[in-house]
Backbone as a chain_set.jsonl record, in Angstrom:
{"seq": "XXXXXXXXXXXXXXXXXXXXXXXXXXXXXXXXXXXXXXXXXXXXXXXXXXXXXXXXXXXXXXXXXXXXXXXXXXXXXXXXXXXXXXXXXXXXXXXXXXXXXXXXXXXXXXXXXXXXXXXXXXXXXXXXXXXXXXXXXXXXXXXXXXXXXXXXXXXXXXXXXXXXXXXXXXXXXXXXXXXXXXXXXXXXXXX", "coords": {"N": [[-3.219, -16.565, 17.444], [-0.567, -15.979, 15.493], [-0.003, -17.836, 12.638], [3.124, -19.281, 10.381], [1.648, -20.388, 8.491], [-0.082, -19.085, 7.474], [1.337, -16.103, 7.006], [2.61, -16.919, 4.809], [0.641, -17.103, 3.175], [0.368, -14.239, 2.344], [1.977, -13.216, 0.849], [2.393, -11.913, -1.341], [1.695, -9.092, -0.014], [4.105, -9.588, 1.715], [6.562, -9.442, 0.369], [6.395, -6.672, -0.914], [6.622, -5.37, 1.822], [9.153, -5.894, 2.326], [10.737, -4.804, 0.442], [10.021, -2.575, 0.135], [11.602, -1.531, 2.515], [14.592, -2.678, 1.926], [14.436, -1.319, -0.215], [15.065, 1.305, 1.213], [17.214, 0.677, 2.301], [19.121, 0.105, 0.706], [19.794, 2.729, -0.996], [20.874, 4.056, 1.337], [22.955, 2.512, 1.675], [24.723, 2.133, -0.588], [26.569, 4.125, -2.689], [25.442, 5.899, -5.765], [23.435, 4.603, -6.408], [20.395, 4.443, -8.075], [20.476, 3.246, -10.607], [20.337, 0.071, -9.062], [18.557, 0.27, -8.053], [16.172, 1.479, -8.991], [16.161, -1.087, -10.801], [15.675, -3.303, -8.664], [13.284, -2.431, -7.567], [11.323, -3.034, -9.985], [11.617, -5.43, -9.909], [10.56, -6.399, -7.662], [8.022, -5.791, -7.454], [7.45, -7.385, -9.767], [8.042, -9.879, -9.374], [5.529, -9.908, -7.015], [3.539, -9.321, -8.451], [3.506, -11.854, -9.91], [3.399, -13.917, -7.93], [0.766, -13.225, -6.271], [-0.843, -14.376, -8.319], [-0.726, -16.863, -7.596], [-2.728, -17.219, -6.063], [-5.416, -17.133, -6.724], [-8.594, -18.994, -7.453], [-8.691, -20.03, -4.907], [-10.249, -19.486, -2.204], [-9.579, -17.959, 1.052], [-9.564, -16.888, 4.684], [-7.828, -15.308, 6.727], [-5.894, -14.71, 9.902], [-7.303, -14.465, 12.067], [-9.628, -13.677, 10.737], [-9.147, -11.098, 10.139], [-8.587, -10.134, 7.644], [-9.37, -11.197, 4.179], [-9.028, -13.34, 1.616], [-9.76, -13.228, -1.619], [-10.856, -14.416, -5.312], [-11.938, -12.321, -6.614], [-10.375, -10.084, -5.105], [-7.712, -10.448, -6.125], [-7.807, -10.296, -8.276], [-7.883, -7.394, -8.2], [-5.83, -6.633, -6.67], [-3.599, -7.477, -8.989], [-4.106, -5.386, -10.957], [-4.051, -3.409, -9.697], [-0.914, -3.151, -8.793], [-0.109, -3.93, -11.237], [-0.506, -1.315, -12.368], [0.988, 0.396, -10.774], [3.885, -0.657, -11.324], [3.88, 0.161, -14.132], [3.857, 3.055, -13.352], [6.714, 2.878, -12.002], [8.047, 2.545, -14.372], [7.48, 4.795, -15.845], [7.769, 6.988, -14.06], [10.372, 7.157, -14.049], [12.792, 9.085, -16.014], [11.665, 11.426, -15.679], [11.709, 11.617, -12.509], [14.984, 11.539, -12.478], [15.048, 13.6, -13.78], [14.402, 16.317, -11.878], [16.057, 15.367, -9.806], [15.505, 13.681, -7.672], [15.17, 11.714, -4.93], [15.556, 8.47, -5.284], [15.25, 6.534, -4.31], [13.7, 6.704, -1.551], [11.154, 7.685, -2.683], [10.645, 5.534, -4.495], [9.866, 3.624, -2.372], [8.016, 4.388, -1.106], [6.493, 4.561, -2.746], [5.864, 1.461, -2.586], [5.065, 1.418, -0.124], [2.552, 2.386, -0.344], [1.062, 0.942, -2.267], [0.752, -1.504, -0.366], [-1.089, -0.702, 1.613], [-2.702, 0.138, -0.156], [-3.066, -2.593, -0.621], [-4.32, -3.701, 1.792], [-6.775, -2.849, 2.291], [-8.133, -3.935, 0.213], [-8.145, -6.675, 0.947], [-9.3, -6.497, 3.19], [-11.236, -7.668, 5.508], [-12.684, -6.552, 7.741], [-13.554, -3.733, 9.127], [-11.541, -1.906, 10.327], [-9.508, -2.452, 9.648], [-9.673, -2.018, 6.862], [-9.332, 0.74, 7.728], [-6.849, 1.3, 8.142], [-5.338, 0.191, 6.043], [-6.178, 2.352, 4.648], [-4.921, 4.76, 5.854], [-2.812, 3.991, 5.846], [-1.94, 4.079, 3.087], [-2.577, 7.127, 2.389], [-1.023, 8.601, 4.31], [1.854, 8.04, 3.071], [0.946, 9.43, 0.409], [0.863, 11.532, 1.234], [3.349, 12.652, 1.542], [4.305, 11.977, -0.676], [2.759, 13.639, -2.033], [3.965, 16.202, -1.061], [7.042, 15.874, -2.307], [8.877, 17.502, -3.423], [10.231, 19.547, -2.062], [11.506, 22.13, -2.61], [9.527, 23.222, -4.013], [7.0, 25.452, -3.94], [4.041, 24.788, -4.932], [4.148, 22.467, -4.399], [4.579, 21.933, -1.635], [2.12, 23.681, -1.047], [-0.219, 22.279, -1.606], [0.527, 19.588, -0.719], [0.223, 20.332, 2.095], [-2.663, 20.584, 1.869], [-3.733, 18.627, 0.923], [-2.833, 17.179, 3.278], [-4.274, 18.572, 5.143], [-7.415, 18.095, 4.488], [-7.418, 15.262, 4.413], [-6.986, 14.519, 7.183], [-9.461, 15.243, 7.497], [-11.525, 13.933, 6.315], [-10.296, 11.492, 7.948], [-11.625, 12.426, 10.372], [-14.122, 11.849, 9.659], [-14.398, 9.073, 8.886], [-13.442, 7.937, 11.018], [-15.902, 8.332, 12.849], [-18.075, 7.313, 11.173], [-17.384, 4.436, 11.499], [-17.718, 3.775, 14.296], [-20.247, 4.124, 14.091], [-21.64, 2.523, 13.132], [-20.131, 0.293, 14.231], [-21.766, 0.75, 17.014], [-24.276, 0.054, 16.496], [-24.187, -2.334, 15.103], [-22.522, -3.934, 16.9], [-20.29, -4.746, 15.975], [-17.096, -5.212, 14.209], [-16.709, -6.392, 12.221], [-16.428, -7.577, 8.61], [-18.131, -10.08, 7.672], [-19.646, -11.421, 9.537], [-23.201, -12.503, 9.674], [-25.916, -10.492, 10.261], [-27.959, -11.059, 11.099]], "CA": [[-1.885, -16.276, 17.556], [-0.452, -16.085, 13.891], [0.736, -18.68, 11.925], [3.895, -18.815, 9.459], [1.119, -20.284, 7.09], [-0.661, -17.313, 7.137], [2.756, -14.777, 6.511], [2.983, -17.049, 3.102], [-0.466, -16.55, 2.236], [-0.12, -13.044, 2.37], [3.312, -13.513, -0.121], [2.521, -10.387, -2.074], [2.131, -8.135, 0.841], [5.695, -9.339, 1.951], [7.441, -8.692, -0.352], [6.612, -5.446, -1.117], [6.945, -4.519, 2.501], [10.368, -5.822, 2.241], [11.215, -4.595, -0.967], [10.451, -1.317, 0.592], [12.93, -1.541, 3.412], [15.453, -3.094, 1.323], [15.383, -0.202, -1.196], [15.525, 2.323, 2.02], [18.491, 0.543, 3.115], [20.154, 0.188, -0.304], [19.611, 4.144, -0.74], [21.607, 4.483, 2.323], [24.658, 1.997, 1.611], [25.639, 2.136, -1.662], [26.311, 5.201, -3.792], [24.872, 5.934, -7.028], [22.025, 3.533, -6.679], [19.755, 4.708, -8.442], [20.137, 1.958, -11.099], [20.039, -0.832, -8.919], [16.885, 0.471, -7.105], [15.4, 0.574, -9.831], [15.559, -2.562, -11.476], [14.891, -3.669, -7.767], [11.895, -2.098, -7.644], [10.578, -3.256, -10.819], [11.49, -6.779, -9.47], [9.724, -6.673, -6.537], [6.671, -5.633, -8.234], [6.849, -8.027, -10.817], [7.402, -10.991, -8.586], [4.478, -9.528, -6.226], [2.464, -9.791, -9.868], [3.451, -13.581, -10.215], [2.734, -14.753, -6.523], [-0.524, -12.556, -6.547], [-1.599, -15.365, -9.236], [-0.589, -18.314, -6.97], [-3.941, -17.243, -5.027], [-6.574, -17.48, -7.535], [-9.449, -19.755, -7.069], [-8.457, -20.1, -3.578], [-10.855, -18.178, -1.205], [-8.917, -17.755, 2.505], [-9.956, -16.361, 5.294], [-6.649, -15.428, 7.306], [-5.321, -13.627, 10.703], [-8.239, -14.258, 12.93], [-11.119, -13.35, 10.126], [-9.378, -9.656, 9.586], [-8.175, -10.57, 6.225], [-10.228, -12.776, 3.412], [-8.642, -13.227, -0.213], [-10.774, -13.874, -3.163], [-10.578, -14.248, -7.084], [-12.048, -10.34, -6.888], [-9.079, -9.192, -4.58], [-6.29, -11.067, -6.199], [-7.905, -9.216, -9.81], [-8.112, -5.662, -7.751], [-4.452, -6.794, -6.877], [-2.899, -7.46, -9.989], [-3.931, -4.219, -11.764], [-2.989, -2.195, -8.798], [0.728, -3.842, -9.314], [0.326, -3.348, -13.283], [-0.311, 0.183, -12.546], [2.379, 0.785, -9.876], [5.003, -0.914, -12.503], [3.883, 1.259, -15.169], [3.906, 4.199, -12.78], [7.268, 3.122, -11.69], [8.844, 2.729, -15.486], [7.257, 5.861, -16.8], [8.652, 8.278, -13.759], [11.944, 6.93, -13.947], [13.018, 9.863, -15.975], [11.152, 12.818, -14.047], [13.035, 11.337, -10.899], [16.227, 11.73, -12.877], [15.239, 15.369, -14.04], [14.281, 16.761, -10.711], [17.127, 15.12, -8.636], [14.344, 13.336, -6.595], [15.609, 10.686, -4.175], [15.367, 7.408, -5.787], [15.15, 4.986, -2.525], [12.318, 7.295, -0.677], [10.408, 7.68, -3.718], [10.001, 3.963, -4.739], [9.327, 2.931, -1.17], [6.602, 5.353, -0.659], [5.313, 4.025, -3.7], [5.83, 0.325, -2.865], [4.193, 1.461, 0.911], [1.345, 2.747, -0.41], [0.591, -0.324, -2.69], [0.924, -2.283, 0.96], [-1.891, 0.07, 2.344], [-4.409, -0.236, -1.227], [-3.446, -4.264, -0.75], [-4.45, -4.002, 2.693], [-7.986, -2.352, 1.853], [-8.783, -5.073, -1.067], [-8.248, -7.946, 1.486], [-9.93, -6.389, 4.19], [-12.691, -8.617, 5.982], [-12.94, -5.864, 8.759], [-13.582, -1.98, 9.046], [-11.057, -1.55, 11.028], [-8.469, -3.254, 8.706], [-9.469, -0.637, 6.17], [-9.148, 2.205, 7.875], [-5.54, 1.355, 8.425], [-5.047, 0.297, 5.224], [-6.451, 3.859, 4.129], [-4.599, 5.681, 6.072], [-1.489, 3.711, 4.976], [-1.634, 4.765, 1.733], [-3.174, 8.492, 2.673], [0.08, 9.146, 4.239], [2.397, 7.877, 1.806], [0.64, 10.17, -0.75], [0.499, 12.903, 1.904], [4.463, 12.8, 1.126], [4.526, 12.213, -2.436], [2.45, 15.478, -2.627], [4.771, 17.413, -1.156], [7.778, 15.434, -2.536], [9.553, 18.489, -4.354], [10.615, 20.307, -1.12], [11.774, 23.202, -2.828], [8.496, 23.801, -4.586], [6.258, 25.99, -3.004], [2.684, 24.527, -4.98], [4.243, 21.077, -3.594], [4.357, 22.105, -0.255], [0.833, 24.111, -0.962], [-0.822, 21.071, -2.363], [0.981, 18.847, 0.283], [-0.471, 20.666, 3.315], [-4.232, 20.855, 1.559], [-4.608, 17.449, 0.776], [-3.358, 16.388, 4.596], [-5.795, 18.649, 6.07], [-8.178, 17.554, 3.659], [-7.566, 13.827, 4.829], [-7.322, 14.678, 8.351], [-11.061, 16.28, 8.3], [-11.826, 13.231, 6.448], [-10.288, 10.904, 8.972], [-12.803, 11.89, 11.1], [-15.943, 11.024, 9.182], [-14.586, 7.725, 8.638], [-13.638, 6.86, 12.614], [-17.308, 8.502, 13.204], [-19.032, 5.96, 10.04], [-17.438, 3.039, 11.777], [-18.134, 3.895, 15.521], [-22.06, 3.812, 14.253], [-21.342, 0.632, 12.767], [-19.957, -0.549, 15.699], [-22.583, 0.851, 17.765], [-25.466, -0.521, 15.809], [-24.001, -4.1, 14.873], [-21.703, -4.689, 17.8], [-18.845, -5.709, 15.604], [-16.642, -4.111, 12.868], [-16.368, -7.856, 10.975], [-17.641, -7.659, 7.6], [-18.327, -11.057, 7.147], [-20.532, -12.527, 10.251], [-24.324, -12.568, 9.676], [-26.173, -9.459, 11.219], [-29.859, -11.206, 11.391]], "C": [[-1.605, -16.42, 16.25], [0.644, -16.927, 13.733], [1.597, -18.596, 10.925], [2.898, -19.306, 8.497], [0.085, -19.267, 6.649], [0.286, -16.194, 6.632], [2.472, -15.732, 5.122], [1.448, -16.734, 2.466], [-0.712, -15.024, 1.971], [1.34, -12.646, 1.283], [3.335, -12.132, -0.512], [2.898, -9.352, -1.345], [3.472, -8.192, 1.654], [6.151, -8.935, 1.527], [7.648, -7.567, -0.824], [6.864, -4.533, 0.392], [8.656, -4.571, 2.41], [11.179, -5.785, 1.267], [11.416, -3.117, -0.453], [11.581, -1.097, 1.409], [13.858, -1.708, 2.899], [15.759, -1.738, 0.266], [15.471, 1.065, -0.231], [17.108, 2.24, 1.997], [19.772, 0.893, 1.752], [20.379, 1.644, -0.896], [20.413, 4.394, 0.346], [22.878, 3.632, 2.318], [25.344, 1.605, 0.332], [25.486, 3.614, -2.524], [25.983, 4.646, -5.054], [24.556, 4.679, -7.322], [21.155, 3.37, -7.372], [19.114, 3.287, -9.679], [19.537, 0.779, -10.34], [18.413, -0.627, -8.129], [15.783, 0.328, -7.83], [14.929, -0.772, -10.547], [15.038, -3.147, -10.119], [13.143, -3.52, -7.482], [10.655, -2.804, -8.66], [10.641, -4.937, -10.596], [10.899, -7.51, -8.435], [7.95, -6.443, -7.055], [6.12, -6.839, -9.201], [6.734, -9.488, -9.559], [6.22, -11.131, -7.383], [3.55, -10.379, -6.777], [1.92, -11.345, -9.629], [2.993, -14.536, -9.199], [1.677, -14.276, -6.247], [-1.649, -13.747, -7.461], [-1.764, -16.777, -8.648], [-2.119, -18.611, -6.265], [-5.173, -17.327, -5.718], [-7.163, -19.033, -7.27], [-9.133, -20.846, -5.989], [-9.405, -19.048, -2.46], [-10.223, -18.746, 0.097], [-9.131, -16.729, 3.117], [-8.711, -16.167, 6.484], [-7.129, -14.491, 8.536], [-6.708, -13.162, 11.112], [-10.142, -13.489, 12.274], [-10.738, -11.828, 10.117], [-9.156, -9.188, 8.149], [-8.973, -11.915, 5.226], [-9.229, -12.407, 1.831], [-9.459, -13.966, -1.177], [-10.695, -13.813, -4.316], [-11.064, -12.808, -6.95], [-10.93, -9.564, -6.291], [-7.954, -9.42, -5.112], [-6.536, -9.922, -7.893], [-7.491, -7.936, -9.44], [-6.032, -5.77, -7.444], [-3.313, -6.381, -7.713], [-3.099, -6.108, -10.677], [-3.742, -3.603, -10.97], [-1.424, -2.152, -9.055], [0.938, -3.707, -10.402], [0.592, -1.728, -13.262], [0.724, 0.657, -11.609], [3.708, 0.045, -11.033], [4.959, -0.082, -13.521], [4.172, 2.705, -14.819], [5.783, 4.626, -12.578], [8.247, 3.573, -13.156], [8.477, 4.394, -16.223], [8.097, 7.58, -15.752], [10.017, 8.039, -13.584], [13.084, 8.302, -14.175], [12.876, 11.201, -15.592], [11.41, 12.509, -13.058], [14.409, 11.744, -11.484], [16.531, 13.483, -13.039], [15.369, 16.168, -12.932], [15.163, 16.488, -9.604], [16.084, 14.709, -7.211], [15.16, 12.093, -5.872], [15.073, 9.329, -4.667], [14.827, 6.741, -4.586], [13.547, 5.445, -2.093], [10.654, 7.664, -2.079], [9.645, 6.195, -4.064], [9.651, 3.637, -3.65], [7.926, 3.318, -0.273], [5.705, 5.171, -1.638], [4.693, 2.503, -3.774], [4.41, 0.535, -1.174], [2.926, 1.913, 0.716], [0.317, 1.865, -1.379], [0.379, -1.472, -1.55], [-0.615, -1.61, 0.948], [-3.464, -0.603, 1.367], [-4.608, -2.365, -0.911], [-4.373, -4.979, 0.784], [-6.341, -3.255, 3.008], [-9.011, -3.392, 1.072], [-8.871, -6.172, 0.121], [-8.589, -8.038, 2.933], [-11.12, -7.128, 4.208], [-13.102, -7.561, 7.341], [-12.809, -4.33, 8.746], [-12.284, -1.379, 9.247], [-9.222, -1.491, 10.261], [-8.522, -2.314, 7.503], [-9.287, 0.437, 6.526], [-7.595, 2.459, 8.345], [-4.815, 1.175, 7.411], [-5.261, 1.538, 4.431], [-5.294, 4.82, 4.499], [-3.203, 4.969, 6.567], [-1.091, 4.294, 4.038], [-1.633, 6.174, 1.272], [-1.32, 8.81, 2.833], [1.248, 8.958, 3.861], [2.484, 8.566, 0.739], [0.711, 11.281, -0.084], [1.834, 13.756, 1.273], [5.102, 12.973, -0.089], [3.994, 13.317, -2.689], [3.495, 16.273, -2.407], [6.34, 17.296, -1.243], [9.545, 16.604, -2.89], [9.557, 19.662, -3.172], [10.604, 21.986, -1.6], [10.682, 24.371, -3.658], [7.304, 24.411, -3.801], [5.0, 25.379, -3.505], [3.097, 23.037, -4.756], [3.759, 21.244, -2.291], [3.054, 22.534, -0.32], [0.127, 22.616, -0.845], [-0.602, 19.608, -1.107], [0.098, 18.942, 1.833], [-2.14, 20.31, 3.173], [-4.455, 19.285, 1.347], [-4.124, 16.492, 2.072], [-4.257, 16.899, 5.197], [-7.334, 18.087, 5.349], [-8.707, 16.022, 4.291], [-7.979, 13.774, 6.532], [-9.078, 14.946, 8.849], [-11.689, 14.515, 7.818], [-11.407, 11.885, 7.642], [-11.479, 10.995, 9.93], [-13.841, 11.633, 11.266], [-15.984, 9.963, 9.177], [-14.761, 7.178, 10.202], [-15.634, 7.226, 13.091], [-18.153, 7.613, 12.226], [-18.671, 5.014, 11.414], [-17.482, 2.838, 13.366], [-19.62, 3.877, 15.181], [-22.222, 2.898, 14.083], [-21.204, 0.031, 13.506], [-20.964, -0.768, 16.621], [-23.665, 0.144, 17.597], [-24.74, -1.913, 15.714], [-23.223, -4.89, 16.154], [-20.349, -5.756, 17.303], [-18.737, -4.673, 14.716], [-16.263, -5.115, 11.638], [-17.138, -7.218, 9.489], [-18.409, -8.328, 7.104], [-19.439, -11.898, 8.06], [-22.14, -11.645, 9.633], [-25.328, -11.875, 10.271], [-27.818, -10.104, 11.115], [-29.775, -11.636, 12.851]], "O": [[-2.461, -17.073, 15.654], [1.745, -16.935, 14.282], [1.164, -17.761, 10.132], [3.059, -18.745, 7.413], [-0.33, -18.877, 5.557], [-0.153, -15.4, 5.801], [2.013, -15.033, 4.219], [1.257, -16.181, 1.383], [-1.758, -14.595, 1.483], [1.491, -11.437, 1.109], [4.148, -11.306, -0.097], [3.911, -8.684, -1.555], [3.952, -7.192, 2.186], [6.505, -7.82, 1.912], [8.771, -7.214, -1.185], [7.197, -3.348, 0.359], [9.352, -3.556, 2.419], [12.165, -6.506, 1.122], [12.48, -2.498, -0.506], [12.528, -0.455, 0.953], [14.595, -0.773, 3.213], [16.859, -1.255, -0.003], [15.975, 2.034, -0.798], [17.957, 3.11, 1.806], [20.804, 1.565, 1.768], [21.496, 1.674, -1.413], [20.816, 5.534, 0.116], [23.845, 4.049, 2.955], [26.341, 0.888, 0.247], [24.41, 4.069, -2.911], [26.105, 3.486, -5.448], [25.058, 3.874, -8.106], [20.821, 2.198, -7.549], [18.054, 2.662, -9.719], [18.436, 0.361, -10.699], [17.503, -1.399, -7.83], [14.809, -0.411, -7.682], [13.831, -1.285, -10.762], [13.887, -3.57, -10.226], [12.211, -4.298, -7.282], [9.493, -3.05, -8.336], [9.766, -5.648, -11.089], [10.741, -8.721, -8.279], [6.966, -7.143, -6.815], [4.959, -7.194, -9.405], [5.711, -9.948, -9.05], [5.977, -12.22, -6.864], [2.972, -11.388, -6.374], [0.838, -11.87, -9.366], [2.406, -15.602, -9.39], [1.146, -15.201, -5.634], [-2.859, -13.897, -7.291], [-2.583, -17.629, -8.992], [-2.602, -19.709, -5.991], [-6.102, -17.691, -4.997], [-6.477, -20.011, -6.975], [-9.245, -22.069, -6.074], [-9.029, -17.938, -2.085], [-10.31, -19.961, 0.272], [-9.02, -15.635, 2.562], [-8.716, -17.115, 7.269], [-8.13, -13.775, 8.54], [-7.257, -12.1, 10.819], [-11.162, -13.087, 12.834], [-11.706, -11.067, 10.091], [-9.482, -8.112, 7.648], [-9.089, -13.115, 5.478], [-8.945, -11.342, 1.282], [-9.657, -15.172, -1.324], [-10.284, -12.68, -4.566], [-10.192, -12.034, -7.343], [-10.529, -8.529, -6.822], [-7.017, -8.716, -4.735], [-5.749, -9.127, -8.406], [-6.782, -7.298, -10.218], [-5.196, -5.048, -7.987], [-2.45, -5.523, -7.532], [-2.02, -5.633, -11.031], [-2.945, -2.752, -11.363], [-0.845, -1.154, -9.485], [2.056, -3.376, -10.795], [1.461, -1.07, -13.835], [1.349, 1.609, -12.074], [4.477, 0.933, -11.402], [6.008, 0.461, -13.867], [4.615, 3.504, -15.644], [6.297, 5.73, -12.762], [8.977, 4.564, -13.188], [9.228, 4.967, -17.013], [8.619, 8.608, -16.184], [10.729, 8.807, -12.937], [13.899, 8.682, -13.334], [13.777, 11.967, -15.247], [11.339, 13.495, -12.324], [15.021, 12.457, -10.688], [17.444, 14.248, -12.73], [16.419, 16.807, -12.857], [15.14, 17.168, -8.579], [15.983, 15.278, -6.123], [15.907, 11.522, -6.667], [13.904, 9.142, -4.328], [13.636, 6.677, -4.283], [12.519, 4.786, -2.243], [9.436, 7.783, -1.946], [8.464, 5.876, -3.927], [8.597, 3.039, -3.867], [7.228, 2.863, 0.633], [4.507, 5.452, -1.607], [3.72, 2.127, -4.428], [3.294, 0.018, -1.118], [2.144, 1.83, 1.663], [-0.908, 1.984, -1.344], [-0.251, -2.45, -1.953], [-1.367, -2.136, 0.128], [-4.483, -1.23, 1.655], [-5.584, -3.115, -0.948], [-4.862, -6.098, 0.937], [-6.861, -3.355, 4.119], [-10.213, -3.592, 1.244], [-10.022, -6.605, 0.177], [-8.404, -8.973, 3.711], [-11.897, -7.265, 3.262], [-14.043, -8.019, 7.99], [-11.788, -3.836, 8.267], [-11.878, -0.475, 8.518], [-8.239, -0.761, 10.386], [-7.461, -1.819, 7.124], [-9.042, 1.292, 5.674], [-7.176, 3.522, 8.804], [-3.709, 1.715, 7.399], [-4.47, 1.749, 3.511], [-4.767, 5.558, 3.666], [-2.597, 5.368, 7.561], [-0.064, 4.97, 3.992], [-1.055, 6.581, 0.264], [-0.544, 9.118, 1.928], [2.005, 9.812, 4.324], [3.499, 8.617, 0.043], [0.621, 12.271, -0.809], [1.797, 14.87, 0.751], [6.007, 13.711, -0.479], [4.535, 14.088, -3.481], [3.984, 16.983, -3.285], [7.058, 18.097, -0.644], [10.74, 16.432, -2.649], [8.885, 20.673, -3.38], [9.899, 22.863, -1.1], [10.775, 25.579, -3.873], [6.703, 23.685, -3.01], [4.333, 25.207, -2.484], [2.158, 22.277, -4.992], [2.696, 20.781, -1.878], [2.387, 21.805, 0.414], [0.09, 22.02, 0.232], [-1.502, 18.836, -0.776], [-0.453, 18.046, 2.473], [-2.8, 19.864, 4.111], [-5.541, 18.833, 1.707], [-4.614, 15.371, 2.213], [-5.093, 16.226, 5.799], [-8.243, 17.701, 6.084], [-9.855, 15.671, 4.561], [-8.945, 13.196, 7.029], [-9.67, 14.887, 9.927], [-12.223, 13.836, 8.695], [-12.376, 11.343, 8.174], [-12.183, 10.043, 10.268], [-14.509, 11.315, 12.249], [-17.053, 9.38, 9.358], [-15.625, 6.42, 10.643], [-16.397, 6.381, 13.559], [-19.136, 7.153, 12.805], [-19.521, 4.855, 12.29], [-17.273, 1.687, 13.749], [-20.322, 3.568, 16.144], [-22.957, 2.204, 14.785], [-21.977, -0.898, 13.735], [-21.24, -1.873, 17.086], [-24.094, -0.459, 18.581], [-24.984, -2.591, 16.712], [-23.279, -6.1, 16.371], [-19.763, -6.746, 17.742], [-19.483, -3.745, 14.403], [-15.752, -4.857, 10.548], [-18.174, -6.557, 9.42], [-19.274, -7.937, 6.32], [-20.055, -12.846, 7.573], [-22.176, -10.472, 9.26], [-25.917, -12.629, 11.045], [-28.763, -9.316, 11.065], [-30.803, -11.858, 13.49]]}, "num_chains": 1, "name": "protein.A"}
């Protein structure tokens, strides 16, 4: 059973999930919401960075050994969040110039970061796979975001086909690992 304490231990992930959902709602219910969405995206990522530092020097195993938070995982998550913060700031002018929907773009970025976090915090091969797929699906959509451009559609299709092909290989590898070891957990001693 999942305890509320464990939800608080993955607070940066929770912040990103709620923020991505709220951004979509802001775009639907507020007209001319570009500035609000941009500011809210920056604030959410900054809040996730700040809350990530709360977990330094605390090794935690959560959700029935599916997630493991270590110092190196926190360091990688802060690096990813800093990168997405720079991406949000750098892409603002381009989004305005191309007339891209702000909410969808920023929401997809935040959901892709959630997938990256799942891969970083994973203590089970299946969690790595779920995180990889969450990140990849967001990137498929982002690759084809400019629907009116032929190159954008072509690149999205090529990326999707490559990703689908690689997903098959990854699942085959996971099946082999499970067949040999009898578990998908990464922290068990298999001797």
